[in-house]
DRENVO-247847 format. One line per 4 residues: number of its first residue (from 1); for each residue x, y, z of N, C-alpha, C. Coordinates in steps of 0.1 Angstrom, whole numbers. Example, Ala and Ser with C-alpha at 12.3 -4.5 7.8 and 13.67 -1.06 7.14 Angstrom:
REM residues 2
1> 132/-57/78/123/-45/78/132/-33/78; 128/-22/71/137/-11/71/129/0/79
END
This chain:
REM residues 101
1> -239/-159/-330/-226/-148/-326/-219/-156/-311; -207/-160/-314/-201/-165/-305/-194/-156/-295; -195/-159/-285/-188/-150/-271/-178/-155/-266; -164/-151/-265/-154/-154/-258/-152/-148/-246
5> -150/-160/-238/-153/-159/-220/-134/-154/-218; -135/-144/-210/-124/-141/-206/-119/-143/-197; -108/-150/-198/-104/-161/-185/-91/-150/-175; -86/-140/-178/-74/-131/-173/-82/-115/-168
9> -77/-111/-158/-78/-96/-157/-71/-85/-166; -61/-93/-172/-52/-83/-179/-53/-84/-194; -58/-74/-202/-58/-73/-216/-47/-66/-224; -42/-73/-229/-26/-68/-238/-32/-55/-249
13> -20/-48/-249/-27/-38/-256/-37/-29/-256; -44/-28/-242/-58/-21/-241/-49/-6/-237; -37/-4/-233/-31/12/-233/-19/10/-238; -15/24/-240/-4/23/-245/8/27/-233
17> 3/28/-220/9/28/-208/10/8/-202; 24/7/-202/29/-10/-196/22/-8/-182; 15/-19/-179/15/-23/-166/28/-26/-159; 28/-24/-145/41/-26/-138/35/-38/-131
21> 42/-46/-128/42/-58/-121/50/-57/-108; 42/-50/-100/49/-47/-88/36/-45/-78; 36/-48/-64/26/-47/-54/28/-35/-49; 15/-31/-43/15/-16/-39/27/-13/-30
25> 29/-23/-20/40/-22/-10/58/-19/-20; 59/-29/-31/70/-27/-37/70/-13/-44; 61/-7/-51/59/4/-56/63/13/-47; 56/16/-31/60/27/-26/74/26/-19
29> 78/13/-18/90/13/-11/104/19/-25; 99/16/-39/107/21/-45/106/37/-48; 93/43/-44/92/55/-45/101/65/-35; 102/52/-23/107/61/-12/123/61/-10
33> 127/50/-19/144/54/-22/144/62/-32; 136/64/-41/140/77/-50/135/88/-46; 124/91/-35/124/106/-32/121/108/-19; 130/99/-11/133/102/3/125/113/11
37> 136/124/7/129/135/11/120/145/6; 108/138/-4/100/146/-10/89/145/-2; 79/153/1/67/151/8/59/140/0; 51/131/8/44/124/3/30/121/6
41> 24/127/19/11/127/28/13/139/35; 1/148/35/2/160/41/-13/158/47; -15/155/61/-26/151/67/-31/168/75; -37/176/67/-38/188/74/-47/192/85
45> -58/181/88/-67/183/97/-58/178/113; -49/170/109/-41/166/121/-27/174/121; -24/181/113/-14/192/113/1/181/115; -3/168/102/12/162/101/13/161/87
49> 27/158/84/36/159/71/43/148/71; 41/137/57/51/128/58/61/129/47; 74/127/49/82/126/36/81/111/33; 86/106/23/83/92/19/96/84/27
53> 104/90/34/114/83/43/108/80/58; 100/93/60/93/91/76/81/84/73; 72/83/64/62/75/62/65/61/61; 76/57/50/81/42/53/86/39/67
57> 93/45/73/93/43/87/84/38/95; 75/49/93/61/45/101/54/31/100; 54/30/86/46/19/79/55/6/83; 68/8/83/76/-6/84/73/-9/103
61> 73/-1/110/72/0/123/61/-10/126; 49/-5/121/37/-10/121/34/-23/117; 43/-28/108/42/-40/100/47/-47/109; 60/-46/115/67/-52/125/56/-54/136
65> 51/-45/143/41/-46/152/30/-56/150; 25/-58/136/13/-67/135/24/-81/131; 35/-82/130/42/-96/125/42/-101/141; 49/-89/150/49/-93/165/35/-101/173
69> 25/-96/164/14/-100/171/7/-112/165; 17/-119/157/14/-132/151/6/-135/138; 3/-120/132/-4/-121/120/6/-125/109; -1/-135/99/7/-140/86/1/-136/73
73> 7/-139/62/3/-135/49/-11/-141/46; -21/-134/40/-32/-137/39/-42/-136/48; -39/-134/62/-48/-130/75/-56/-118/74; -70/-120/80/-76/-109/77/-79/-104/89
77> -82/-90/89/-82/-80/104/-87/-70/99; -99/-67/110/-106/-55/105/-100/-46/116; -101/-32/111/-100/-16/114/-111/-9/114; -113/-1/122/-124/9/123/-117/23/126
81> -112/30/116/-107/44/118/-113/52/109; -113/65/116/-118/76/104/-108/81/92; -109/87/86/-99/89/74/-88/100/82; -78/93/84/-67/95/93/-53/92/89
85> -42/99/91/-28/91/91/-29/75/95; -33/77/108/-32/60/112/-41/50/104; -51/52/95/-58/45/88/-45/42/73; -43/53/69/-35/53/60/-23/43/66
89> -17/46/74/-3/39/74/-7/24/80; -19/20/87/-21/7/86/-22/-1/73; -32/7/63/-33/2/53/-20/-4/44; -10/7/43/0/6/36/9/-11/42
93> 8/-8/60/17/-19/65/7/-31/62; -4/-33/61/-14/-44/57/-8/-51/45; -8/-42/33/-3/-44/21/13/-49/22; 18/-43/31/32/-49/30/35/-63/32
97> 26/-68/44/26/-80/48/15/-92/40; 8/-85/30/-1/-94/23/-13/-99/30; -17/-87/44/-28/-90/51/-41/-85/41; -50/-87/47/-67/-86/41/-71/-76/49
101> -71/-63/48/-79/-54/56/-91/-52/53
END
């Protein structure tokens, strides 16, 4: 019995839903444009609520700060944070810049 070796991670026609070819950051930015005033995150323990617009602004500010610190695409960095709004924000900022968290 001959086995075919898979060489890519995308199998065509595996689902009726078409894949989107966007990064997490591109997808989030698109959602922020479409639904700017809709809530996107609620952190009950911190009593924080974010709309897509306010969360995108926070992510962009953190991304700029990381660039100013000298981080470049494919750089690695470690962050030890509990499950908080800051952890989510820095994860999206890292994705936006192509960093490995």
